[in-house]
C-alpha positions in Angstrom: -7.8 10.0 17.7 -7.1 8.8 14.0 -8.8 9.2 11.2 -9.9 6.6 9.4 -11.5 6.1 6.0 -12.3 2.4 5.7 -10.6 -0.8 3.8 -8.7 0.4 1.2 -8.6 0.0 -2.6 -4.8 -1.2 -2.0 -6.7 -4.5 0.2 -8.8 -5.9 -2.5 -5.8 -5.0 -5.4 -3.0 -7.2 -3.3 -5.8 -9.7 -2.1 -6.5 -10.3 -6.1 -2.9 -10.2 -6.6 -2.4 -12.4 -3.7 0.2 -10.6 -2.0 0.6 -10.3 2.0 2.0 -7.2 3.7 5.1 -9.6 4.2 5.6 -9.2 -0.3 5.6 -5.7 -0.1 7.5 -4.7 2.2 10.3 -7.3 1.6 10.1 -5.8 -2.0 10.6 -2.1 -0.8 14.0 -0.6 -1.0 13.3 2.2 1.4 12.3 1.6 4.4 8.3 0.5 4.7 7.5 -1.2 7.8 4.3 -3.8 8.5 2.5 -1.5 10.7 2.4 1.3 7.8 1.0 -1.5 5.4 -1.5 -2.3 7.7 -2.2 1.0 8.6 -2.4 2.0 5.0 -4.9 -1.4 4.2 -7.4 -0.3 7.0 -7.9 3.1 5.8 -5.5 5.4 8.6 -4.3 8.4 6.6 -0.6 8.0 5.5 1.7 10.5 4.6 2.6 10.9 1.1 5.7 9.9 1.3 4.9 6.6 2.7 2.0 6.4 0.3 4.9 6.8 -2.5 6.8 4.3 -0.2 3.8 1.3 -0.9 3.7 2.3 -4.5 7.1 1.9 -5.4 7.3 -1.3 -3.5 3.9 -2.5 -5.7 5.4 -1.5 -8.8 8.6 -3.3 -8.4 6.3 -6.5 -7.5 3.6 -6.0 -10.3 5.3 -3.4 -13.3 3.0 -4.7 -15.6 -0.2 -3.0 -14.0 0.9 0.7 -14.1 -0.6 1.4 -10.8 -1.3 4.7 -9.3 -2.0 6.2 -5.7 -5.5 6.6 -6.7 -5.2 2.8 -7.5 -4.4 2.4 -4.0 -5.9 5.0 -1.4 -8.9 7.2 -2.2 -8.1 9.8 0.2 
């Protein structure tokens, strides 16, 4: 059974920036799936490697935001 931590800060951030999962997956230069994005937004625990892939893609889209993992996930 997967551990869930509820909707993550990444969800509110992406909504505020009008970004979809598809935008982030398309911006990624590494293997990043829609499934991983959905799991991350809903609070399923992602591996540190997957969290970094999402962070890097968001930094590509919004470099001026200077995002960190703590801005995206609260676990």
